[in-house]
C-alpha positions in Angstrom: -22.9 -17.0 0.0 -21.3 -14.7 2.5 -17.8 -15.7 3.8 -18.3 -15.6 7.5 -14.6 -14.7 8.1 -15.0 -11.4 6.3 -17.4 -8.6 7.4 -20.1 -7.7 4.8 -18.8 -4.1 4.9 -15.7 -5.2 3.0 -17.9 -6.6 0.3 -19.9 -3.5 0.1 -16.8 -1.3 0.0 -15.2 -3.4 -2.6 -18.3 -3.2 -4.8 -18.3 0.6 -4.4 -14.7 0.9 -5.4 -15.3 -1.2 -8.5 -18.4 0.9 -9.4 -16.4 4.2 -9.1 -13.5 2.7 -11.1 -15.9 1.5 -13.8 -17.6 4.9 -13.9 -14.2 6.6 -14.6 -13.1 3.9 -17.0 -16.3 4.0 -19.1 -16.9 7.7 -18.7 -13.8 8.3 -20.9 -12.0 10.7 -18.5 -10.4 10.6 -15.1 -11.6 12.7 -12.1 -11.4 16.4 -12.9 -12.5 18.1 -9.7 -10.6 18.2 -6.4 -13.5 16.5 -4.7 -13.5 13.6 -7.2 -9.7 13.1 -6.8 -10.0 13.2 -3.0 -12.9 10.6 -3.1 -10.9 8.4 -5.5 -7.9 8.5 -3.1 -10.1 7.7 -0.1 -11.9 4.8 -1.8 -8.7 3.4 -3.4 -6.8 3.6 -0.1 -9.7 3.3 2.3 -8.5 0.2 4.0 -5.0 1.5 4.3 -3.6 2.8 7.5 -3.2 6.6 7.9 -0.4 8.5 9.5 -1.5 11.9 10.6 1.1 14.6 10.8 2.0 15.7 14.3 1.6 19.3 15.5 5.3 20.0 15.0 5.4 18.6 11.4 4.9 20.9 8.5 2.7 19.6 5.6 5.0 19.1 2.6 4.1 20.8 -0.6 3.9 18.8 -3.9 4.8 20.3 -7.3 5.2 18.6 -10.7 7.1 19.2 -13.9 6.8 17.3 -17.2 9.5 17.0 -19.8 9.1 15.4 -23.2 11.4 12.3 -23.3 13.6 12.4 -26.4 12.6 8.8 -27.4 9.1 8.2 -26.1 6.5 9.7 -23.7 7.1 12.1 -20.9 9.3 12.4 -17.8 7.6 13.4 -14.6 9.5 15.2 -11.8 7.8 15.5 -8.5 9.1 18.3 -6.3 8.4 17.7 -2.6 10.0 20.2 -0.2 9.6 18.8 3.3 9.4 15.2 2.0 12.2 12.8 0.9 11.6 9.8 -1.4 13.1 6.5 -0.1 13.6 3.1 -1.7 12.5 0.0 0.3 16.2 -0.9 1.0 16.8 2.2 3.2 16.5 1.4 6.9 15.4 3.6 9.8 13.5 6.3 7.9 13.0 9.7 9.4 9.6 11.4 9.6 8.3 12.7 6.3 10.2 10.2 4.2 8.6 7.4 2.2 7.2 7.0 -1.3 4.4 8.2 -3.5 1.5 6.6 -5.3 1.2 8.0 -8.8 -2.2 8.2 -10.5 -2.9 9.2 -14.1 -6.5 9.9 -15.0 -7.8 8.3 -11.8 -5.8 5.0 -12.3 -2.9 4.0 -10.0 0.1 3.8 -12.3 3.0 3.1 -9.9 4.6 3.5 -6.5 7.3 6.1 -6.8 10.6 5.6 -4.9 12.3 8.6 -6.5 11.0 12.0 -7.6 11.5 11.0 -11.3 9.1 8.7 -13.3 8.9 7.9 -17.0 5.4 7.9 -18.5 5.9 6.2 -21.9 2.3 6.1 -23.0 1.1 9.5 -22.0 -0.6 10.9 -25.1 -1.3 14.5 -26.2 -4.4 15.9 -24.6 -5.6 16.6 -21.1 -4.7 14.3 -18.2 -5.1 14.5 -14.4 -1.8 13.5 -12.6 -2.0 12.9 -8.8 0.7 12.0 -6.3 -0.2 10.9 -2.8 2.6 10.6 -0.2 3.0 7.4 1.8 5.1 6.5 4.8 7.6 3.6 4.6 5.2 1.5 6.7 2.6 1.8 3.8 0.4 4.3 5.8 -1.0 7.3 3.9 0.3 10.6 5.2 -2.6 12.8 6.2 -3.1 16.3 7.5 -6.3 17.2 9.2 -7.6 13.7 8.1 -7.1 14.6 4.4 -4.5 12.7 2.2 -1.3 14.6 1.6 -1.6 14.6 -2.2 -1.6 17.0 -5.1 -3.3 16.8 -8.5 -2.5 18.7 -11.6 -4.3 19.0 -14.9 -1.6 18.4 -17.6 -2.3 19.6 -21.1 0.1 18.0 -23.5 0.6 19.2 -27.1 3.7 18.2 -29.1 6.7 19.0 -26.9 4.8 21.3 -24.6 3.3 20.4 -21.2 1.2 22.9 -19.3 0.5 21.9 -15.7 -2.3 23.6 -13.6 -2.9 22.7 -10.0 -6.4 21.3 -9.4 -7.0 23.9 -6.8 -6.4 26.7 -9.3 -8.5 24.9 -12.0 -11.6 24.4 -9.8 
């Protein structure tokens, strides 16, 4: 029975999100094309507010580095010239400050309040790592209606990590 306080569009959208998530879960891989990553971000954050950059704001770039942790897993460093990570305790943020949503193989792993994040269970092989930038008010930063995000294909073998931007791999 339909809950009359909630539009049916929410039920349809929620079902679509579950179906896409199940596809990636049971397909044995995360999204590997830029379009699949973009669609995952749009579906997963579709009900979230968006904050479009103004004409005087420059779209920040997002880079990534991975370092083998000496005890377990990998350490991810996200380079974001033009964007500053904040923790929730900081008051009165300036434009282009906030946090990032971290995705590994299409699954949201964490909200990042600093550019460093430890990934203890990242195994050897190929993974897609995505970071999408958010404002302190929990709105997704967008530019020309696209999420400000970057995805990299990380190939891990032993102590070596090779990162290739999704744009270059497509």
